[in-house]
N, C-alpha and C positions, 0 to 999 in steps of 0.2 A: 433450580440453580439460579443464583441471584448475585453473581459477582459484579454485574453491571446494572443492578436494579435502578430504574428510573434515569439512567444516563441517556443522553441524546448523542447519537453518533452519525457521522458521515463517512461512508466508505466508497472510494472510487474504484472503477473496474470491478464492480460487485456482482455482475451477472454470470460469471463463470470462473473456473480455476480457483486460485487462492482467494480471490475476492469473494466469491460465492461462499466458500467455507467460512471466511471471517463473518460475513453477514449472518449466515444461519446460526453460528455459535453465539454471536452477540445477542440476537433475538432470544435464543434459548436462555441466555444469562440475564435477561430482564431489561435489555436496552431497547430504546426506540431508535430504529435505524433508517436513515435515508441513504439509499445506495444508488450510485450513478453508473452509467455505462452508455456506450453508443449502440448497443444491441437492444433495441426497443422490445422486440418480441420476447427474448429470454428474460429481460428485466421485468416486464409486465407480468409474465406468467409466474415468475418467482415471487413477486410482491403479493399476488393473489393467493399463492400457496401459504406464504408466511403470515398473512393476516394484518390486523390493525396496527401492530407495532412496527410495521415496515412501510416504506414508501419508496417507489422507484421514480427516478427523474432521468430522462435522457439528457446526456451531458457530454460535451466535448471538453476535456480537461485542459485544453490549451486556450480556451476562450474565457477571458477575464470577466466579461459581462455574464457569461453562463455561470461562473463561480458565484458571483454575487446573487444571482437568481436562486441558486441551490441553497445558499445560506438563508436567504430571506424565506424561502419555502419551508425550510427546516424549522426556523423559528416560528413561523405562522402555524405549523401543524403540531410540532412537539415542544418548542421552546428553545432557549439558548443551547449552543453546541458545547458538549463536554469532551467529545472525542472526535478526532479526525484520523482516518487511515488513508494515507496517500498510496494507494495500491496500483492504480492504473499504470500500465507500461507496455512497451513492445521490445522485441529482440530483433536483431538483424545480424546475419552471419557473413555479410560481405567483407572482403578484405579492404584495406586502405587503397589498394590498386583499383578496385572495382566500385568503391563507394563514391557516389556523386555528392555534390554539395547539397542538393535537394534531399537525398537520403539522410545525410548527416543532420540537416536542420530538422527533419521530421522526427528523428529519434531524440534529439535534444529537446524539442518542444514538448513531446509527449512524456519523456522520462524525467526531464529536469525542470523545464519552465513550469510545468503543471504543478510540481511540488511547491515551488515558490508561490504560485498563484493560490494554491490551496491553503498554505499556511497564512499568507497575508489576508486572505478573505475570511478565515474563521477567527482570527485573533480578536476582533472587536466583540464577537459573539461569546467567545470564551471569557473575555473580561466581564461581560454581563453575568456569566455563570460563576464568576469569581474563581476561575481555575480551569484546567483541562489537560488533556494528554494528546499529543500529536505523535503518530507512529508513521514514519516514512519507510516504505518498503524499498530497500536498495537491493543488494545482491552480494554474493561472495566476491563478485567482480568489482565491488566497491572496496575490497580489501586487497585483492591480487589482480593481476592482469588478465585480460580476455580480449574479446573482439573490439576493434576500434568503433567508437560511437557508443555502443552499449556500456563498455567499461568506463568511458569518459563520464557518461551521465550518472552512473551508479557511484563513482567516486564523488561527483558533485553533490549528489543527494546526501552522502555521508558528511561532506563538509558543510552544506547548508544546515543540516541537522545540528551540528555543533555550534555554528554561528548563531542560529536562532535560539537555541537553548540558553546561551549566555545572555541574550537580549530580553528574554521573556520569563526567566526563572523567578524574578522578583514579583511577578504577577500570579505565581502559583500555576504556571503553565509549563508542562514538561514536554520535551521533544527528544525522541530517540529514533534510531534507525535499526531495521531488521535486515539481516543479510543471508537470505536463503541460498543454498547450493542448488543441486539439481533436483527439482521438484516435479513430480509426475502430474503435470497439468496439460491441457490441450495445446498450450503454446509449445510444449516439448514433444508431446506424442503425435501431433498432427503437422509438425513442421517439416522442412526439407531435410533436416539433419537427424531424423529419428534413429536410424541405425547407428550413426556415429555417436549419438548420445547414449544409446543403450550399451554400446561397447565401452564408452568412457565410464559409465556407472560401475563397471567391474573394477575400476581402479580406485573407487571411493573406499576409504578405510572401513566403512560399515557395509560395503559391498551392495548397496542398493540406493535407488532414488528415494527421496522423502515423499510423504503424502502431504497434501495441502493442510490437513488437520494438524500436522505436527508444527507447521508454521503458525497456524491459528492459535495454538496453545501459547506461543510466545507473544503474539500480538495481543491476545486477551490479557495476559499478565501485565503488559505495558499499558494497555488501555485502562486497566483497573487501578484501584487505590492500593493494591498490593505492592505496586512498584513506586510508591510515593516519594522515594528518595533517589530514583534513577532518572537522570536527564543528561543529554549531550553524549550519550553512549551508543555503541554499536553492539548488537546482539546477533551472534552468528549461529546459523542452523545449517550446517553443511556436511554432516556425517564425518567430519575430520579432515576435509579437503585442504583447508587453509593451514592445518597443522603440519602438512607434509613439507 
């Protein structure tokens, strides 16, 4: 499979969940992938398994200097960046009554500020490559309401995507957002609201949670040249939830 043959990609939050699925598929499709995460053990083990076309870098996505280091490392090992997948994120189920300012700033920094930093950091490299594709992972809660904090940041990712797409389109750089619904990842299956989420899944028109690989299929399409005329758009993978 060669849909990303010789492309150079950066994927954040790549050591587990949806990010892991993206990284594995990208390597299968011929890409050279630098993936980042705060989980050193899982990331290092995964890179060893995937082989020479992958590289793990421990990385806090809220750290601007760290972003620059990741891009520099990517260029040194594989060359200029063609693809960025801003996948890292957290959820928080606290209500507005219980959420502290510290809680709120944490989710904004990880889910929103990191996307800005990622885009800003890779753009010079993508200009060297004479084009590229940025895929920002938002959520169905970037389309409809949900938890305070999480929803706010996912709407922001959708807006940043559109704004950035308008500013970099003339450079041959595309920017799109992906909006998953309820995905069966560790974030969902190991959190405090597991039973609540399982019950909610029964109300999804397709009557199930999605698998990470189903999101990966969309991310792969947007990362590849197959989506060459798609930019500034949102791509929803939610089993029909936002159609209700």
